[in-house]
Structures are given as C-alpha cells and as structure tokens.
Backbone bond lengths (Angstrom), bond angles and torsions (degrees), N, CA, C in turn:
res aa  C-N    CA-C-N  psi(-1)  N-CA   C-N-CA  omega(-1)  CA-C   N-CA-C  phi
1 M - - - 1.432 - - 1.553 110.77 -
2 K 1.244 116.73 152.26 1.483 121.31 176.77 1.541 107.82 -119.51
3 V 1.323 114.95 129.61 1.446 119.02 177.16 1.563 105.96 -108.67
4 E 1.312 116.85 134.07 1.502 122.70 175.82 1.486 106.83 -126.00
5 I 1.310 113.39 130.18 1.482 120.17 171.71 1.539 105.68 -121.01
6 K 1.313 114.96 114.65 1.448 120.53 -174.70 1.509 112.98 -115.13
7 D 1.282 116.25 143.04 1.488 122.78 175.76 1.520 114.53 57.27
8 L 1.341 117.94 39.58 1.418 123.28 171.81 1.579 106.02 -68.77
9 S 1.279 118.20 109.83 1.494 121.56 -168.72 1.547 107.17 -119.44
10 F 1.332 115.08 137.61 1.414 124.00 174.03 1.546 110.35 -165.67
11 K 1.289 116.10 175.47 1.520 118.57 176.38 1.495 108.70 -112.30
12 C 1.377 113.63 141.34 1.439 121.29 178.80 1.537 110.05 -156.42
13 I 1.316 114.59 171.15 1.491 119.40 175.02 1.544 105.28 -89.12
14 I 1.314 116.77 120.36 1.465 122.04 174.47 1.530 107.91 -155.08
15 G 1.330 117.43 133.86 1.419 122.01 176.44 1.534 110.73 133.93
16 I 1.339 114.01 170.60 1.447 121.33 -176.83 1.518 113.62 -108.06
17 L 1.314 115.58 -14.66 1.472 118.75 -179.25 1.509 109.21 -75.47
18 D 1.345 116.47 152.61 1.496 123.45 -173.57 1.549 110.27 -54.79
19 F 1.339 115.78 -48.77 1.494 120.14 -176.28 1.530 110.30 -67.78
20 E 1.375 120.69 -27.32 1.436 123.08 177.72 1.528 112.85 -69.91
21 R 1.305 116.88 -23.42 1.458 120.80 -177.23 1.584 108.92 -86.17
22 I 1.329 116.76 -8.23 1.448 119.36 -177.52 1.523 111.55 -108.03
23 K 1.309 114.64 -49.31 1.507 120.32 -175.30 1.554 111.29 -103.81
24 K 1.329 113.37 133.19 1.471 118.22 178.21 1.509 108.26 -66.58
25 Q 1.323 116.34 148.89 1.433 122.97 175.84 1.536 110.68 -129.61
26 K 1.284 115.57 156.34 1.454 118.01 177.90 1.502 111.05 -76.20
27 V 1.372 113.90 136.64 1.452 122.89 171.98 1.532 108.86 -124.76
28 I 1.291 113.52 154.50 1.474 119.45 175.71 1.570 105.93 -128.88
29 V 1.340 113.47 128.06 1.440 120.05 -178.44 1.540 108.13 -113.51
30 D 1.330 114.77 131.65 1.434 121.44 169.45 1.524 107.93 -119.38
31 I 1.296 117.36 135.04 1.448 122.60 -175.27 1.532 108.89 -144.31
32 S 1.317 113.65 138.24 1.479 117.67 174.09 1.541 107.10 -142.83
33 F 1.343 114.27 154.47 1.439 121.07 178.47 1.525 107.87 -163.69
34 K 1.327 115.50 163.01 1.478 122.83 176.25 1.488 107.56 -114.36
35 Y 1.329 113.69 151.09 1.510 120.74 172.02 1.509 108.75 -152.97
36 K 1.294 113.87 161.78 1.439 120.48 -180.00 1.507 108.90 -86.91
37 F 1.273 114.40 111.50 1.475 122.88 -177.84 1.527 111.35 -80.74
38 K 1.334 115.72 131.77 1.464 121.07 172.36 1.522 104.53 -127.55
39 K 1.327 115.01 153.16 1.437 119.98 -174.96 1.519 115.00 -54.72
40 D 1.325 116.41 -35.91 1.481 120.63 -178.34 1.528 115.86 -96.82
41 T 1.328 114.40 -1.30 1.484 118.06 178.72 1.533 109.50 -133.37
42 F 1.283 115.02 137.57 1.439 120.42 177.55 1.522 109.69 -153.83
43 I 1.313 119.87 163.34 1.466 123.60 179.01 1.536 105.71 -99.41
44 D 1.300 116.72 123.91 1.468 124.36 -179.87 1.506 106.95 -80.12
45 Y 1.325 118.75 102.45 1.460 122.90 -177.64 1.494 112.70 -63.65
46 S 1.343 118.98 -25.56 1.466 119.76 177.69 1.520 108.80 -70.05
47 K 1.338 120.01 -33.20 1.459 119.38 175.41 1.487 112.79 -70.75
48 V 1.335 118.32 -35.02 1.456 123.23 176.50 1.515 108.85 -62.66
49 S 1.393 117.99 -47.68 1.430 123.01 178.69 1.530 112.36 -59.78
50 S 1.316 116.98 -46.58 1.462 121.89 179.55 1.491 111.22 -63.08
51 F 1.357 117.83 -41.23 1.400 121.09 177.23 1.528 115.10 -58.96
52 I 1.341 115.42 -45.71 1.397 122.20 -179.65 1.509 111.33 -62.38
53 E 1.343 115.75 -48.18 1.455 119.31 -179.36 1.516 111.33 -63.61
54 S 1.348 119.15 -47.46 1.463 120.60 -177.23 1.510 111.24 -62.85
55 K 1.326 118.37 -42.00 1.479 121.67 -178.65 1.493 111.65 -69.03
56 M 1.323 118.73 -36.45 1.501 123.08 177.45 1.509 108.24 -60.70
57 K 1.346 115.48 -43.47 1.477 120.34 -177.64 1.548 109.69 -69.65
58 E 1.312 114.49 -43.15 1.494 118.38 -176.28 1.517 113.23 -70.35
59 K 1.355 116.71 -44.30 1.463 119.83 -172.87 1.504 112.98 -77.30
60 K 1.307 120.82 -28.12 1.437 122.29 179.87 1.539 111.60 51.77
61 F 1.333 115.14 56.86 1.442 120.95 -175.73 1.572 114.21 -57.26
62 L 1.342 113.55 148.49 1.443 116.64 176.85 1.513 110.94 -80.01
63 L 1.366 114.42 -43.98 1.446 120.22 -176.71 1.551 109.95 -118.84
64 I 1.322 113.57 147.36 1.477 116.51 172.81 1.533 111.64 -58.83
65 E 1.320 113.71 -37.73 1.457 118.88 179.20 1.503 112.94 -59.39
66 D 1.358 115.61 -37.98 1.481 120.33 176.30 1.523 111.50 -60.29
67 A 1.337 115.28 -43.87 1.454 121.03 178.19 1.506 111.59 -61.77
68 I 1.291 117.19 -46.12 1.478 120.58 -179.60 1.513 110.00 -62.07
69 N 1.296 118.71 -44.27 1.504 122.11 179.71 1.534 108.91 -62.16
70 Y 1.315 117.89 -42.14 1.451 122.36 -179.31 1.546 108.78 -62.09
71 F 1.284 118.53 -50.22 1.468 120.64 -177.09 1.530 113.55 -69.38
72 Q 1.321 115.17 -32.98 1.478 117.30 173.53 1.554 110.62 -58.68
73 S 1.289 115.21 -46.90 1.482 120.39 -178.58 1.494 111.50 -66.14
74 K 1.337 117.15 -48.76 1.461 120.47 -175.30 1.540 112.73 -68.51
75 L 1.323 117.52 -42.82 1.466 118.57 -176.18 1.560 111.30 -68.33
76 H 1.369 115.93 -34.07 1.419 118.30 175.99 1.516 114.34 -66.78
77 K 1.387 115.39 -29.98 1.414 121.10 175.60 1.561 112.57 -76.12
78 M 1.284 115.04 -33.51 1.470 119.93 -176.43 1.540 112.65 -80.48
79 Y 1.322 117.53 -31.22 1.449 121.58 -173.00 1.546 111.12 -138.09
80 K 1.281 115.11 155.13 1.460 119.79 173.64 1.499 108.69 -92.18
81 I 1.341 111.07 90.58 1.495 119.93 -174.28 1.517 110.35 -125.96
82 S 1.349 115.68 162.32 1.425 121.71 176.43 1.515 108.70 -140.66
83 N 1.296 116.34 169.14 1.512 121.56 177.96 1.531 111.46 51.91
84 L 1.302 117.55 46.76 1.454 123.60 -179.96 1.549 109.81 -76.12
85 H 1.300 115.61 121.81 1.454 122.91 177.03 1.547 109.36 -123.67
86 I 1.313 115.88 128.81 1.476 119.48 -179.32 1.516 107.92 -131.55
87 K 1.302 116.15 131.68 1.468 121.63 174.99 1.538 106.28 -129.62
88 I 1.345 112.91 129.15 1.491 120.68 177.39 1.506 106.52 -118.44
89 S 1.347 114.54 128.72 1.479 120.71 -179.59 1.497 111.18 -118.86
90 K 1.330 115.35 147.71 1.457 123.34 174.07 1.526 106.64 -117.89
91 P 1.327 118.57 91.00 1.458 121.67 -167.30 1.511 113.90 -71.21
92 K 1.317 119.81 -19.70 1.457 121.54 -175.51 1.500 116.44 -115.53
93 I 1.358 118.54 10.01 1.414 121.12 -175.29 1.521 111.59 -72.43
94 L 1.333 115.92 -33.48 1.481 121.35 174.65 1.546 107.53 -119.01
95 K 1.311 116.39 149.64 1.438 122.25 -173.98 1.558 111.31 -70.00
96 N 1.316 117.85 -35.36 1.471 118.95 -167.90 1.517 114.14 -112.09
97 C 1.371 116.24 15.24 1.483 116.88 177.96 1.531 109.80 -165.52
98 I 1.336 113.90 170.67 1.491 122.94 172.79 1.502 107.53 -105.28
99 V 1.287 118.12 125.64 1.472 123.22 177.43 1.512 109.60 -95.70
100 S 1.323 118.19 129.49 1.463 124.72 179.62 1.529 110.31 -133.50
101 V 1.328 114.66 151.92 1.441 121.77 167.48 1.500 107.75 -129.74
102 S 1.337 115.89 141.07 1.478 120.63 -179.52 1.490 109.46 -141.18
103 N 1.332 115.24 160.13 1.491 120.83 179.23 1.505 107.97 -93.98
C-alpha cells in the first residue's frame, strides 16, 4: 500500500535568518511511503501527521534539510516502510515563488 499525506500545513519556527528564528512561518509538508498491509496491522496516517507537526514545532529546525533527515530516520525506526519521500515547502519566504526541499 502507498500512503500519501499532502498539504499538511501549519506554522512553526524554521530557518537560519534572524527573523525566521523569531516569527513562525507557514510550512507545507508532503509525505508518501509504502508499506506491506496486513488485515490486522496498518499505519495510522493521523498519527504520522500529528508526529510531523508536533516535532516540527518542538525542534525548530534551522534547515529544511535537517528536518527531512530527522524524519527519515525517525519514521524508518517507527514503522516498516519503504520509498519514503518527504517535501517541505515554505510558501511565503520569497515574494514570487514557493521554496521547497525534498529527498
């Protein structure tokens, strides 16, 4: 099975610029992964979403790359998943575009 979580949006502290360390900004997280589904076991996507949002807010990452590396490691330890793809976007950091980093 493939799980896709798209447009998970919230505000948090992320970035290396001075103003980014003070004021929360909107981020958008897209994540997908595959896992072997069995009738009695499944991955609760609401828990995955809550985990990502709470850790982004708690950790206050300097770089998007740091956040992606953190989630890659943690999600692989928490679940038996493969083909993990994570994209984190900062839609308002620049006036004329959306900046994203993905693995």
